[in-house]
N, C-alpha and C positions, 0 to 999 in steps of 0.2 A: 504493499500500500504506500500510497504517496507521503513526504512526512506534514506533519500538520500546517509547516510555514506557506507551502503554495494549496493548501486545498480547502474548497470552501464545502464550508459545511452547514445544514438543514437541521433542525433537530425541533421536536416535541416534549414539550413537558405536558401536554397536558393539552385534551383538548379533541383528541382521537379516542374514535369507539367510545363517544357520549358525546351526550351537550352539556357543555360547560366548564367552565374552570381552562378557558382558554390561557393556553404561556407558549409560544414558538419560539426559537431562537437563529440564528444568523449568524455564523462567524466564519471569518477570512485573517488565516494569520490569527494576530494578536490582537482583533476587535469583534467584540461581541455584542449584537445589539438584539433585544429584547423586544418581540411584541406581544403588547395585552398579559396582562396578570390577572385571568377570573377566576368566583367563586365559584364553585356547587353550592344547591343547599340538598341536605340529607335525605334521601328514605327512610322508613321508620323501623327498617332494621338496624341503621346508629344512630342507636339510644341516646341521647341525650350530646349528640353533637350539636351543634351553627354552624356549622361553614365547613366545606371542604376547597382547598385552595390545590395548588401545586407542588410537588417535592423539587426544590429546588438546590439540592445539594450537588448539585454540578457547577451549577454559576455560584456557589458558594466556594468549591474551590478554586471556583476562578475567578475568584474576585476584581481581580486584580485587572482584566481584560476587556469588562461590563462596560461599555460605553455612555449606553443610554436606551432609558424602555420607552416604546413608543404605542403610542393607544391607537387605537383602531377607532372605536367610537365609545359611550358610555353607557354599556349597556352592563350590568352586574358580571355575568359571566365574561365579559374582558377587564373589570377596573375591580371587580369585589376582593381580589386577592395583595391590592396595592397596600393596604395599610401595615400585613402583617410580611409581607415583602419588605416593605421602608426599614421595619423594623432591625432586620436581619442583613441589609446591603440597599444604603442610602447611595441611589442613584436618578441623576439627572429626569425625570417625565416631562417627555413632548407628548402634547394633544392639542385637538381643535377648542376654539373657545368655550362652547357647551360642554363636552367633555373633562375640560379642567373646571370647571363650574359644579359639576360632580363631585371628579376628585377629589375636590378643597372641601364640600361636604365630610367625606370618612377622616383623610387628615384632620379637619379642625375637630371631631369626633375621639381621635386617637392622640391629641395634641401633638400633629408633626406635620405641622403646616410649615413652622418657622424657620424649621431646619432642613425644607425640601425644595429642590430646584425644580419651578415647573413653569415647562416653554409652550408659548402656543403658537400655532403653527396653522397653518392654513392647506387648500391642495395646492398653492404656490410654490412654498417652501421646499427650500435647496440645502442640507447639511450633508456636515462630512464628519464622517465618524476614523481615521485612522485613513484603513485604503479600501472604505466603502463610502461611499458617496449616495443619498438618498434625497428621492425629489417625491411625491405626491399626485392623490386623482383624485377628483370625486367620485361618492358612491352615494345614488338610492338606497335607505334602507326604514328602520318605525321610529329614529330618531336624530334630531340636528347631525349635522356637522359630519358627516362618517369620512371617512376618507380607508383606499387601498394603499398601498405602500410599492415604490420600486428601489432594489435595491442594486443597483451599479457596483458589481467586483470584478476585479481581475478574470474570473474565469465568466462572468457575464451577467445578463439582468439576470434577479430574481423579482419577481412581485408577490406581493399577497393582497389579494384579495379585499378583506375586511370581508360582513356581512354586507350581502347587498342583493337587489333584483333592481330591475330595468322597469321605472315607473317615469314612463311617458307623461304625465300631467303628477306631477306629486305637487302636494299639499303646503308644503312649502317651500317651491319654485327651489327647490333644490336639485336640478338635473343632473345627472350622469353625466361623465365628463366621455362620451363616447368617443368624440374626437381628441382627444389624449388618450383611450385606452388602444386608439388605433393604433395613432404615431409610437406610442411604446413598443404594440408588436410589429408594428413595416422597422426599428429601429434591431428587433431580436428579442424574444425572451427566449432565457435557457433552461428553467423553472418556476411554473405557473402552482402557486398554494394558492388553492380555492374551496371556499365553503362550501358544504353538501348537504346542510341540513333538509331540504325539499327535489333532492334529486329525485325521490320514486315520484313526486305528483308530475303527470304532466302536461301542456302547455304554459301561458304566462300568467306570470303575476300579478293576479289583478292591480288595478288602480286603488288610493287613496280616495280616490271624487265618488268608487261606487260607493265607501261608507255613507261618506257625508249626506247622499241622496236616501238611503234607508232610515237613518236618524233624525233625519228631520221629518220623517214622516213616521216612523216611533213615538216623539216628542210631542207632535199635533193629538196623537189616539191618546195618548193617557192621562189616564183621569185624575191620580190621587199624585205623590210624591214621587222621581222618577231619581232611584239610584242605579248606579250606573258602573264600574269596578271594570279597570284596565289596567294595562303599567303602569307604571308610573309616571316612568323613561317615556310614554308614547304621547311624545307632545302633537303631534299629528292628532291622533286621538281625542288630547283635553283643547285645541283651540278647537276643532270640529262640536265636542260638548259646548261648549262657549256658541257658538252659530250657534248653534241650533237651539241656545235658552237661550239666547239673543231672539230670537222667531217670537217662541212661546212665551215671553216675557216671564223668563221665570232668576229668580238667583238662584248662585251656586255656593254650597258647602263647601269644606274640599275633607276628607278623613282617613286618618292615617299618617302616619309620620312621613315616611319615604314619599307618599305626595304630595303635603306639603309639604318639605322639604325642598321636593327637584322640581313644580309647580313656581315656588316662591324663584329659584336659581334661572327657570326659562321667563318669566317677567322680568327679571334684574336686569338680564343680559339679551331680552327685545325676542327671547325667540315666542310667545306669547303675547297677544294683544286680549288684554281685556277689560273691556267698558268700566269705570271707576263705581265703586258705588254695587258692585253686579257681584261680588265676594263676598260671603259671607260666616262669619263665625260656627263654629258647631252650635251653639248657646242657642244660636237664635233661629234653628231650622223649627220648631215647636212655636214659635212666636206669628209663621208667617201662614198661609193657608196653602193645603197640600197641597197644591194646583200651580202653586209660584216656587216649587222652589225645585233645584237640582243636587242630588248626594255624589258628587262624583271622589269612591273611594278605592282602595288597596283589596283585593285579595280575589284576583280573578283567576288564581292557581289550587284554595281551596287553603291557603295558608290557615295552620288551625288557630292565629295571635291576631291575625291581620283583622281590617276594619269590618268586610264580610259575613265571614264566620260567625263574628261577634253577633254580628244587625242580625246573619240567622239562626241566630240562637237565644237572641231576648237578652244578650248579655252586655249592648251598648248605652253610655250612661246619657247619649247625647240627642240620641235618635232609635227611631223605634223603625220597623217593616209592618202598614197593618194590612187590612187585605184591602183590595183594588188598588195598590202601592204598585209600581213597576220596577222590578231591577233588572238588568240590560247587562250580559255580560259581553265586554268591549273588547274579546281575547280569547285564541282558540288555549284547548289547556294544553300546558307542555305533555310529550309521553312521560308516565309515569304518576301522573297528575289527577288522571281519569277520577280514580274510586275519592279522591280528598272534595272535587270539584261536585262532583255527582253527589253526593251526600249536604255540602252547602245549598244547592238546588231541591233537593226533596225538604228540607227544615226551612228555603222558603216561600215552595208550595203550600206546606205545612199552614205558614203565616196568614195563607189568602191570599199571597202576590201571585200580578201575573210575571213568569218569569221568561226572559228572548233570549233564549239562551240554544249553543250545538255549534260547529262548524262555521267559519267565515262566512261560505259560501252560503250554506243554508238559511241563514239569517240578513248576511249582510252588515253586518256591527264589525265586522272585524277583517280585514287581508293582512298575509301573510308579510314580513319584512325580508324573506328569504327567497332566492329567484327561483323558479320551478324551472323544471327542465329545459325549456329552450331559452328563460334569461342564461342557464348554467352555460349552453350549447354557444348562444351569442359572447359571454365575454373570455370562453376556447379558440373563438374564431377570431376574435379582436387582436385576444396575445399573441395567437401561433405557436404555443410553445414546444420545445422540444421536450422534455420532462414533465409530469404532470403527477403533483400530494394534494391529492383530495382530504380535503380536515374538514373537520368539525362535522361529527356526523356518528350515529351508530356504525357497525360494520358494513351494515345492509346499505346504507346512504352511500358511503364511499364505494361498494363495489359497482352501483347506478353510475356513479358518476363518473366511475374507470369507464363504462363500456359508453355513456358520453362522450368524453373528452374520443374515445376509439371510432366513434362513427362521426365525428367531422376528424377525424385525420391524425390524430398524437397514438403514437403504436403503444401495442396495450403493453410492450415490455418497459417500454419507455415510463409506464406511470405504478407510483409506489403507490403501496395500499400499505402504511405507516401504524406500529403503534405509536402509544407514548413514551419515550422513552431511546425511539429508533434514531437512528442520525443516519443523512443521504451528502453521501464524501461526496463530491465533482472536482476532479484534477481532473484536465487535456480534454477539458467539457465532456469527460465523458463520468456520470453518472454511477454512483452504484450503494448498496445500501446491506451491511459487512458488520458495522458493529450498534453498540448503545450505551446507553449512558443510563443513571440511576434515575426512573421515576416513579413518579404515583402519589400516592393519597397523604396529602398531610390533613389530620383530624382539630379544626377549631373549637374548644368549649371553654365557654367563659370567657374569660382575661386565659387561659391556656391555651398554646400550638403545639400541638407536636407530640405529647405527653400522654394519649388517648389514643394507643395504638392495639391489635388484636387481641392481647388476654385483657386489656379492659372491655373490650367492648362483648368480647366475650364474657366476661364477671359481670355484665350488665344483659344481657342477651338470658341466661341463666336463672341471673335473682327474678328477672320480668316473667321466666316462662314457669318456673318449678317456686320462685322464692329463698327465704335461708334459714336456718334454723341454728342457732348459738347454744352449745352449750357450755355452763361454766360449772370448772371443777377447782377446789381449793385441795390442794394436796402439800404434804410435808416434805421437805426439803431432803432429813434425816434421810426415812424408809419409804417414800410415797403411798404412805397410807395417807385414802382419803380424807378428810378433816372434814370436810360442808361440799356438799352437793350428788350428785353430778342435779342441774337445774338449767332444763331443758325450754329455749325460748325459744317460738317459732313468728315470723311475718310472711305474709302468701303464700302460704303451707300447705295448713290445715286450722280445721275454727277450734279453737285451742278446747271448749268445751262441750264440745262434740268428741275430743281426742286427747279426754284424758289415761284411755287404757295404751292408746300408741308412743305415747310420749313417759308414759308410767316403764313401758317395753324400752325404750328406748337408755332411758337411765339405767335401766338393769343389765342392759348390756353394754354402757359405759364403763358401769361398778366390774362386769367379768373383763371386759377388756385389758383395766389400768392391773387388776388381782395378776392375768395373765402375764403382763409386763413384768412386772415386781417378782414374779418367779422364774423370769428371764435374767431376771436383774440387769432390766434395760432404766436408763436412768435417762438418757438425752432428752430435752422435752419438744425438738420437733420430730421425735420418731414417733413419741406420746399422740402427738395431736394427729400425726398422721395414719397411725394405725387406729383411732376411735372415728376420722374421718371416715375410711375406706372400712372398718366394718359395720356403725351408723349408714353408711351410703349405702352398701350392700343391704342390711337390711329395708330399710325404705325404698330401697329401686322394686326387690320383691315383695313388698304387699301395698305397695303404691303405681309400682309405674313411675316414680316421678326421681328427679334429681336434683334436688335441691341442694342450696351454694351451705355444705357445709363448716361453721368453724367455732373450733373447739378454744374453747381461755381459760386458761389454765393459772393460778395464783399458785406462787408457791409460800409454804410458809415453814 
């Protein structure tokens, strides 16, 4: 293999075979540029985990080579890990105006703003990091100020598309730089790195203009209050809600911390226009007639602590859903969230609300920000890459994207479907994937980062499934005789008042186990604990078919 000094390397630390925690690395010689640093919300199997972020072991080992973190746009799966990353690696961050506003919210929360270098860029910016020059092009997505990136290296040009679609009538007038993309393709693209989220969906992504028409109709037909839930970062959708509210003479209240924060940034930086006096505080909702209020809230993905989930269970202090109110889901469930969303919809129907939900095409209340097959093929056609790396999707999406690339002329052997940690090395314009670097998930639990691993999660799962049995025993240090106990305490295992015989059997078993160890002259506390754990565990599984966590506590006197 060629030496690192004259090799271009492209690495994925997150965002492959998953939707979320995007992080990619472009390295030439001793210069490293990072693309995005996202987070991903855990599923129900990761008990107690608040956020999943990429493993940055490789970057920590090569921190002297890192020149910048460039952020393509402001969605959580691209910026959510930044505060935790900066606590380990203080790297300059380059992002567009709106994206920087969202990043600053996170840095303020973590008290990192003063120590972080933030650099505002746009589609015309030109940057230099050692032997890597960087330029940009504008793309359309479901959030303002989105960029694709071009890395100009001695080996050739590498293009990262960011998240994109081709919307020829965008709500915010931020059109895709199609002519610029074509020029980049004409100059030669060695490697294209492109997102794959909707690679299975045929056709072109519908335009945002479609949503505005359907939203106006829903507002006109609504009788009581209107609750509308969407991603806080979908500023286009928020502006559409504002326009529909103006037409129906309604005031707008914002519920949910992220909704309040993001809309505040958007107003401050001129990305949303809201007439003076239209926004009201949550505590003013009940002071107005129901037909005069729109409530814009978080929780479209079924998040249990978000505003919509609390509204659906009647646990929101400042607002309630009453029969006749209209609830609109202006976002489609991300794969894996369907069950949580369905539960909230059921609860809303029980409250008597009219609920408008379902995929965007069926209700007209949402269109994807990610390109369908024809969008992806257009990007491939414009860029004309020699090599192709599909990213940002599960394996089947990457596979479909590979087939799309082949259909427009990219040779199949020139497409690399990689995993997180895989490295594509390019030397003398020839790309190979032969090595990997450390990569995986890092769990954030409260203020702790990385100290929750598989062992801790296994214990949490065991506690949640079968409960815990604590056995307290006082022994004589001199001869190991039982002075007091054993006393057995259970939590989440059995109902004590109905299981007195079982607990008595456990205590008798512990006494016999300790007596046998005395006869064998075993005096090590860890051996005694392990023996108690083993004998009680076997007994409980035989009689209950359950495996609770068993914690022997030995007090020596």
